[in-house]
DSSP file (Angstrom, degrees, kcal/mol; ACC not computed):
  #  RESIDUE AA STRUCTURE BP1 BP2  ACC     N-H-->O    O-->H-N    N-H-->O    O-->H-N    TCO  KAPPA ALPHA  PHI   PSI    X-CA   Y-CA   Z-CA
    1    1 A M     >        0   0    0      0, 0.0     4,-2.1     0, 0.0     5,-0.2   0.000 360.0 360.0 360.0 -38.1   82.6   61.0  110.7
    2    2 A S  H  >  +     0   0    0      1,-0.2     4,-2.3     2,-0.2     5,-0.2   0.886 360.0  49.5 -65.2 -39.6   83.4   64.2  112.7
    3    3 A T  H  > S+     0   0    0      2,-0.2     4,-2.4     1,-0.2    -1,-0.2   0.862 109.2  53.0 -69.0 -34.0   83.6   66.3  109.5
    4    4 A H  H  > S+     0   0    0      2,-0.2     4,-2.2     1,-0.2    -2,-0.2   0.914 110.9  46.6 -65.6 -42.1   80.3   64.9  108.3
    5    5 A L  H  X S+     0   0    0     -4,-2.1     4,-2.6     2,-0.2    -2,-0.2   0.903 112.4  50.4 -65.1 -41.6   78.6   65.9  111.6
    6    6 A A  H  X S+     0   0    0     -4,-2.3     4,-2.6     1,-0.2    -2,-0.2   0.905 111.0  48.8 -64.2 -41.3   80.2   69.3  111.5
    7    7 A A  H  X S+     0   0    0     -4,-2.4     4,-2.8     2,-0.2     5,-0.2   0.902 111.6  49.5 -65.7 -40.4   79.0   69.9  107.9
    8    8 A T  H  X S+     0   0    0     -4,-2.2     4,-2.4     2,-0.2    -2,-0.2   0.921 113.0  46.1 -64.7 -44.5   75.5   68.7  108.8
    9    9 A V  H  X S+     0   0    0     -4,-2.6     4,-2.3     2,-0.2    -2,-0.2   0.912 113.6  50.6 -63.7 -42.6   75.4   71.1  111.9
   10   10 A Y  H  X S+     0   0    0     -4,-2.6     4,-2.2    -5,-0.2    -2,-0.2   0.951 114.0  42.6 -60.3 -51.5   76.8   73.9  109.8
   11   11 A W  H  X S+     0   0    0     -4,-2.8     4,-2.2     1,-0.2    -1,-0.2   0.857 112.4  54.0 -67.9 -34.5   74.2   73.5  107.0
   12   12 A S  H  X S+     0   0    0     -4,-2.4     4,-2.2    -5,-0.2    -1,-0.2   0.919 109.8  48.3 -63.3 -42.5   71.4   73.0  109.4
   13   13 A G  H  X S+     0   0    0     -4,-2.3     4,-2.6     1,-0.2    -2,-0.2   0.899 110.2  51.5 -63.4 -40.7   72.3   76.3  111.1
   14   14 A M  H  X S+     0   0    0     -4,-2.2     4,-2.6     2,-0.2    -2,-0.2   0.891 109.2  50.5 -64.1 -39.5   72.5   78.0  107.7
   15   15 A V  H  X S+     0   0    0     -4,-2.2     4,-2.3     2,-0.2    -2,-0.2   0.916 111.7  47.9 -64.6 -43.2   69.0   76.8  106.8
   16   16 A V  H  X S+     0   0    0     -4,-2.2     4,-2.0     2,-0.2    -2,-0.2   0.930 113.7  46.9 -63.9 -45.2   67.6   78.0  110.1
   17   17 A L  H  X S+     0   0    0     -4,-2.6     4,-2.2     1,-0.2    -2,-0.2   0.892 111.3  51.7 -64.4 -38.9   69.3   81.4  109.7
   18   18 A F  H  X S+     0   0    0     -4,-2.6     4,-3.0     2,-0.2     5,-0.3   0.899 106.9  54.6 -63.4 -40.2   68.0   81.6  106.2
   19   19 A F  H  X S+     0   0    0     -4,-2.3     4,-2.6     1,-0.2    -2,-0.2   0.942 111.6  43.0 -58.6 -48.7   64.5   80.9  107.3
   20   20 A F  H  X S+     0   0    0     -4,-2.0     4,-2.1     2,-0.2    -1,-0.2   0.849 113.6  52.4 -69.2 -32.8   64.5   83.7  109.8
   21   21 A W  H  X S+     0   0    0     -4,-2.2     4,-2.0     2,-0.2    -2,-0.2   0.942 113.2  43.4 -64.2 -48.3   66.2   86.0  107.3
   22   22 A A  H  X S+     0   0    0     -4,-3.0     4,-2.6     1,-0.2     5,-0.2   0.895 112.8  53.1 -65.3 -39.8   63.5   85.3  104.7
   23   23 A Y  H  X S+     0   0    0     -4,-2.6     4,-2.6    -5,-0.3    -1,-0.2   0.898 108.4  50.8 -61.6 -40.3   60.8   85.6  107.3
   24   24 A G  H  X S+     0   0    0     -4,-2.1     4,-2.2     2,-0.2    -1,-0.2   0.904 111.1  47.4 -64.3 -42.3   62.1   89.0  108.3
   25   25 A I  H  X S+     0   0    0     -4,-2.0     4,-2.3     2,-0.2    -2,-0.2   0.935 113.9  47.1 -65.3 -45.6   62.1   90.3  104.8
   26   26 A A  H  X S+     0   0    0     -4,-2.6     4,-2.5     1,-0.2    -2,-0.2   0.905 111.9  51.1 -63.0 -41.1   58.6   88.9  104.1
   27   27 A S  H  X S+     0   0    0     -4,-2.6     4,-2.2    -5,-0.2    -1,-0.2   0.901 110.0  49.8 -62.6 -41.4   57.3   90.4  107.4
   28   28 A F  H  X S+     0   0    0     -4,-2.2     4,-2.5     2,-0.2    -2,-0.2   0.913 110.5  49.9 -63.5 -43.0   58.8   93.8  106.5
   29   29 A V  H  X S+     0   0    0     -4,-2.3     4,-2.6     1,-0.2    -2,-0.2   0.926 111.8  47.7 -62.6 -44.8   57.2   93.7  103.0
   30   30 A F  H  X S+     0   0    0     -4,-2.5     4,-2.7     2,-0.2     5,-0.3   0.874 110.5  52.3 -65.5 -36.2   53.8   92.9  104.5
   31   31 A D  H  X>S+     0   0    0     -4,-2.2     4,-2.5     2,-0.2     5,-2.0   0.920 110.5  48.3 -63.6 -42.9   54.2   95.7  107.1
   32   32 A L  I  <>S+     0   0    0     -4,-2.5     5,-2.5     3,-0.2    -2,-0.2   0.949 116.2  43.6 -58.4 -48.6   54.9   98.1  104.3
   33   33 A K  I  <5S+     0   0    0     -4,-2.6    -2,-0.2     1,-0.2    -1,-0.2   0.879 125.4  30.2 -67.0 -39.5   51.9   96.9  102.3
   34   34 A N  I  <5S+     0   0    0     -4,-2.7    -1,-0.2    -5,-0.2    -2,-0.2   0.662 134.6  11.8-100.6 -17.9   49.4   96.8  105.2
   35   35 A K  I  X5S+     0   0    0     -4,-2.5     4,-1.7    -5,-0.3    -3,-0.2   0.719 121.0  43.6-125.0 -53.7   50.5   99.5  107.6
   36   36 A I  I  ><S+     0   0    0     -5,-2.0     4,-2.3     2,-0.2     5,-0.2   0.951 115.2  43.5 -72.2 -50.9   53.1  102.0  106.5
   37   37 A I  H  ><S+     0   0    0     -5,-2.5     4,-2.4    -6,-0.3     5,-0.2   0.935 116.3  47.1 -64.6 -46.4   51.9  102.8  103.0
   38   38 A P  H  > S+     0   0    0      0, 0.0     4,-2.5     0, 0.0    -1,-0.2   0.881 111.7  53.1 -61.5 -34.2   48.2  103.1  104.0
   39   39 A G  H  X S+     0   0    0     -4,-1.7     4,-2.3     2,-0.2    -2,-0.2   0.908 109.6  47.3 -64.9 -41.5   49.3  105.2  107.0
   40   40 A L  H  X S+     0   0    0     -4,-2.3     4,-2.5     2,-0.2    -1,-0.2   0.897 112.1  50.2 -65.7 -40.0   51.2  107.6  104.7
   41   41 A V  H  X S+     0   0    0     -4,-2.4     4,-2.4     2,-0.2    -2,-0.2   0.922 111.7  48.1 -64.0 -43.7   48.3  107.8  102.3
   42   42 A K  H  X S+     0   0    0     -4,-2.5     4,-2.3     2,-0.2    -2,-0.2   0.901 111.4  50.8 -63.0 -41.3   45.9  108.6  105.1
   43   43 A Y  H  X S+     0   0    0     -4,-2.3     4,-2.4     2,-0.2    -2,-0.2   0.925 110.9  47.9 -62.3 -45.7   48.3  111.2  106.4
   44   44 A R  H  X S+     0   0    0     -4,-2.5     4,-2.4     2,-0.2    -2,-0.2   0.894 111.3  50.7 -65.5 -39.0   48.6  112.9  103.0
   45   45 A R  H  X S+     0   0    0     -4,-2.4     4,-2.6     1,-0.2    -1,-0.2   0.918 110.8  49.6 -62.5 -42.6   44.8  112.9  102.6
   46   46 A G  H  X S+     0   0    0     -4,-2.3     4,-2.5     1,-0.2    -2,-0.2   0.904 110.6  49.3 -62.7 -42.2   44.4  114.5  106.0
   47   47 A R  H  X S+     0   0    0     -4,-2.4     4,-2.4     2,-0.2    -1,-0.2   0.903 111.9  48.9 -64.7 -40.4   47.0  117.2  105.2
   48   48 A R  H  X S+     0   0    0     -4,-2.4     4,-2.5     2,-0.2    -2,-0.2   0.921 112.7  47.3 -64.6 -43.2   45.2  117.9  101.9
   49   49 A A  H  X S+     0   0    0     -4,-2.6     4,-2.5     1,-0.2    -2,-0.2   0.902 112.2  50.4 -64.5 -40.4   41.8  118.2  103.5
   50   50 A E  H  X S+     0   0    0     -4,-2.5     4,-2.3     2,-0.2    -1,-0.2   0.901 111.2  48.5 -63.6 -41.5   43.3  120.4  106.3
   51   51 A K  H  X S+     0   0    0     -4,-2.4     4,-2.2     2,-0.2    -2,-0.2   0.904 112.0  48.7 -66.1 -41.6   44.9  122.7  103.7
   52   52 A A  H  X S+     0   0    0     -4,-2.5     4,-2.4     2,-0.2    -2,-0.2   0.902 111.5  50.2 -65.1 -40.6   41.6  122.9  101.7
   53   53 A E  H  X S+     0   0    0     -4,-2.5     4,-2.3     2,-0.2    -2,-0.2   0.905 110.6  49.5 -63.8 -41.5   39.7  123.7  104.9
   54   54 A Q  H  X S+     0   0    0     -4,-2.3     4,-2.4     2,-0.2    -1,-0.2   0.898 110.4  50.6 -64.5 -39.8   42.1  126.4  105.8
   55   55 A Q  H  X S+     0   0    0     -4,-2.2     4,-2.3     2,-0.2    -2,-0.2   0.914 110.3  49.0 -65.4 -42.5   41.9  127.9  102.3
   56   56 A R  H  X S+     0   0    0     -4,-2.4     4,-2.4     2,-0.2    -2,-0.2   0.902 111.0  51.0 -61.9 -40.5   38.0  127.9  102.5
   57   57 A E  H  X S+     0   0    0     -4,-2.3     4,-2.5     2,-0.2    -2,-0.2   0.908 109.9  49.2 -63.3 -42.8   38.3  129.6  105.9
   58   58 A E  H  X S+     0   0    0     -4,-2.4     4,-2.3     2,-0.2    -2,-0.2   0.909 111.4  49.2 -64.8 -41.0   40.6  132.3  104.6
   59   59 A E  H  X S+     0   0    0     -4,-2.3     4,-2.3     2,-0.2    -2,-0.2   0.896 111.1  50.4 -64.0 -39.7   38.3  132.9  101.6
   60   60 A R  H  X S+     0   0    0     -4,-2.4     4,-2.2     2,-0.2    -2,-0.2   0.926 111.5  47.3 -63.7 -45.0   35.3  133.2  104.0
   61   61 A E  H  X S+     0   0    0     -4,-2.5     4,-2.4     1,-0.2    -2,-0.2   0.883 110.7  52.9 -64.0 -37.9   37.1  135.7  106.2
   62   62 A E  H  X S+     0   0    0     -4,-2.3     4,-1.9     2,-0.2    -1,-0.2   0.911 109.3  48.3 -64.2 -41.9   38.2  137.7  103.2
   63   63 A R  H  X S+     0   0    0     -4,-2.3     4,-1.6     2,-0.2    -2,-0.2   0.892 110.6  51.5 -64.9 -38.7   34.6  137.9  102.0
   64   64 A E  H  X S+     0   0    0     -4,-2.2     4,-1.3     1,-0.2    -2,-0.2   0.906 108.6  51.5 -62.9 -41.6   33.5  139.0  105.5
   65   65 A Q  H  < S+     0   0    0     -4,-2.4    -1,-0.2     1,-0.2    -2,-0.2   0.882 108.9  51.0 -63.1 -37.7   36.2  141.7  105.5
   66   66 A Q  H  < S+     0   0    0     -4,-1.9    -1,-0.2     1,-0.2    -2,-0.2   0.816 105.0  57.2 -69.8 -30.2   35.0  143.0  102.1
   67   67 A L  H  <        0   0    0     -4,-1.6    -1,-0.2     1,-0.2    -2,-0.2   0.826 360.0 360.0 -70.6 -30.9   31.3  143.1  103.4
   68   68 A Y     <        0   0    0     -4,-1.3    -1,-0.2    -3,-0.2    -2,-0.2   0.467 360.0 360.0 -95.6 360.0   32.2  145.5  106.2
């Protein structure tokens, strides 16, 4: 009887640990999908826009220099 109880407690503990392990993996995947990847995309768009704005500014200054 004691070994049966020990086996039941052991397997119950493994099921609980597996649940939290699977929950952690699923939570990480959803965080990647909903927060991290969109944040990286937004950051890259911002950097590209900033670079394009800087390039336009440099071209404008260059044209101003040529006018004078």
